[in-house]
C-alpha positions as CSV (number, residue, x, y, z in Angstrom):
1,M,0.3,0.0,-0.3
2,L,2.8,2.3,0.5
3,R,4.5,1.3,-2.6
4,S,1.3,2.8,-4.2
5,I,0.9,5.6,-2.3
6,L,4.3,6.9,-3.3
7,K,3.7,5.8,-6.9
8,G,0.6,7.8,-7.0
9,L,2.0,11.3,-5.5
10,T,4.9,10.7,-7.7
11,L,3.1,10.1,-11.0
12,T,0.7,12.9,-10.4
13,E,3.4,15.2,-9.1
14,S,5.6,14.8,-12.0
15,I,2.5,15.7,-14.4
16,V,1.7,18.3,-12.6
17,A,5.3,19.6,-12.8
18,T,6.2,18.7,-16.5
19,A,2.4,20.9,-17.1
20,A,3.5,23.7,-15.7
21,Y,7.5,24.1,-17.1
22,A,5.2,23.5,-20.4
23,L,3.0,26.6,-19.7
24,V,6.4,28.4,-18.7
25,A,7.7,27.9,-21.7
26,A,4.5,28.2,-23.9
27,L,4.1,31.7,-22.3
28,L,7.7,33.3,-22.5
29,M,7.3,31.9,-26.3
30,V,4.5,33.6,-26.9
31,D,5.7,36.5,-25.1
32,V,9.2,36.8,-26.9
33,I,7.1,36.2,-30.2
34,G,5.0,38.8,-29.7
35,R,7.3,41.4,-28.7
36,E,9.9,40.6,-31.7
37,V,7.2,39.5,-33.9
38,F,4.5,41.9,-33.4
39,S,6.0,44.8,-31.4
40,T,3.3,44.2,-28.4
41,A,3.2,42.5,-25.0
42,V,0.4,40.4,-24.1
43,L,0.0,41.7,-20.3
44,G,0.7,39.6,-17.5
45,L,2.0,36.5,-19.5
46,Q,5.5,36.9,-17.5
47,Q,3.7,36.6,-14.6
48,I,1.6,33.9,-14.7
49,A,5.0,32.1,-16.1
50,V,6.7,33.1,-12.9
51,Y,3.7,31.3,-11.2
52,G,4.0,28.5,-13.4
53,A,7.9,27.7,-12.4
54,I,7.2,28.4,-8.7
55,I,4.3,25.3,-8.6
56,A,7.0,23.7,-10.5
57,G,9.9,24.3,-8.5
58,F,8.3,23.2,-5.1
59,L,6.8,20.3,-7.0
60,G,10.4,20.0,-7.5
61,L,10.9,19.3,-4.0
62,T,8.9,16.4,-3.7
63,L,10.1,15.0,-6.6
64,A,14.0,14.9,-5.4
65,T,13.1,13.4,-2.0
66,T,11.2,11.0,-4.0
67,D,14.3,10.1,-5.6
68,N,16.5,10.7,-2.5
69,S,18.8,13.3,-4.5
70,H,18.7,16.1,-2.6
71,L,22.1,18.1,-1.8
72,R,23.5,16.9,1.8
73,P,27.0,17.2,3.4
74,E,28.8,13.6,3.5
75,F,31.8,14.4,5.4
76,L,30.4,12.6,8.6
77,D,28.7,9.9,7.2
78,F,31.6,7.6,8.5
79,L,30.2,8.3,12.3
80,A,27.2,6.3,11.6
81,G,29.4,3.0,10.9
82,R,27.6,-0.2,10.7
83,H,24.6,1.7,12.0
84,G,24.3,3.5,8.5
85,H,20.9,2.3,7.7
86,E,19.3,2.8,11.0
87,V,20.7,6.7,11.1
88,A,19.2,6.7,8.1
89,R,15.7,5.7,9.2
90,V,16.1,8.2,12.3
91,G,17.4,10.8,9.6
92,D,14.3,10.7,7.2
93,V,12.0,10.8,10.7
94,L,13.3,13.7,11.3
95,S,12.9,14.9,8.0
96,A,9.4,13.8,7.8
97,V,8.9,16.1,11.5
98,F,10.7,19.1,9.6
99,F,8.5,19.1,7.1
100,F,5.4,18.4,8.5
101,A,6.5,21.4,10.7
102,G,7.0,23.6,7.5
103,S,3.9,23.0,6.0
104,Y,2.3,23.6,9.3
105,V,4.2,27.2,9.0
106,A,3.0,27.9,5.1
107,W,-0.3,26.5,5.8
108,T,-0.4,29.7,8.1
109,F,0.8,31.8,5.5
110,V,-1.5,30.9,3.2
111,Q,-4.2,31.5,6.2
112,T,-3.1,34.8,7.1
113,S,-3.0,35.5,2.9
114,M,-6.3,34.5,2.6
115,D,-7.9,36.4,5.6
116,S,-5.9,39.6,4.0
117,G,-6.9,39.1,0.6
118,D,-3.5,39.2,-1.0
119,K,-3.8,39.8,-5.0
120,A,-1.5,39.4,-7.3
121,P,0.1,42.9,-8.6
122,V,-1.0,43.5,-12.4
123,L,-3.0,40.7,-12.7
124,Y,-5.4,41.3,-9.4
125,F,-6.4,37.5,-8.8
126,V,-6.3,36.2,-4.9
127,L,-3.0,34.2,-4.5
128,W,-4.2,31.9,-1.6
129,P,-4.7,28.9,-4.4
130,L,-1.4,29.3,-5.7
131,Q,0.2,29.9,-2.5
132,L,-1.6,26.4,-1.5
133,I,1.6,24.6,-3.3
134,I,3.8,25.5,-0.4
135,P,2.2,23.6,2.1
136,Y,1.5,20.8,-0.2
137,A,4.6,20.3,-1.2
138,F,5.9,19.9,2.2
139,G,3.5,18.0,3.7
140,S,4.2,15.4,0.4
141,A,7.6,15.3,1.5
142,G,7.0,14.8,4.9
143,V,4.5,12.0,4.2
144,K,7.4,10.5,1.8
145,H,10.3,10.6,4.3
146,L,7.1,8.8,6.7
147,I,7.0,6.1,4.0
148,F,11.0,5.9,3.7
149,A,11.2,5.5,7.5
150,I,8.5,2.7,7.5
151,R,9.6,1.1,4.5
152,P,13.5,2.1,3.7
153,D,13.6,-0.7,0.8
154,L,11.1,1.5,-1.2
155,K,14.0,4.5,-1.3
156,I,16.1,5.0,-3.8
157,Y,19.5,5.0,-3.2
158,S,22.6,5.8,-5.3
159,D,26.7,4.6,-5.2
160,K,27.3,7.1,-8.0
161,P,29.6,10.1,-6.8
162,A,28.0,13.8,-7.3
163,G,29.2,15.5,-10.2
């Protein structure tokens, strides 16, 4: 069941991130063509592209969690010694707690934005629906680390050196 949850989250997040980046690319191409070929800019295209990139970037956090590809210092790895797997599990639990706390803080940020009615400059739509990606990304990363703590066999390990 945990494998299915992990696969479902990863597939959904991959599709949405890909769609967001494709939207960003299309909007920027339309903007450049409009300015360079037709000497006219379409109001708001660049701002929408920025929001698409933000969504894709936060989903990148969750996808990097799935692939276990976050950058991290390795200079103290020798301290774990033969207890490396247990230390990795504890690390996943601590990471889950950190991400769940981040999700809570992000949710309070979104609530504040909702209550104050923050609107996007130039386009004037409320921002909180777009801001929901922040607590979602932190919550999803927390769920994934919790899954890795419970089922370490689902975590991807790479022995390839960085670079």
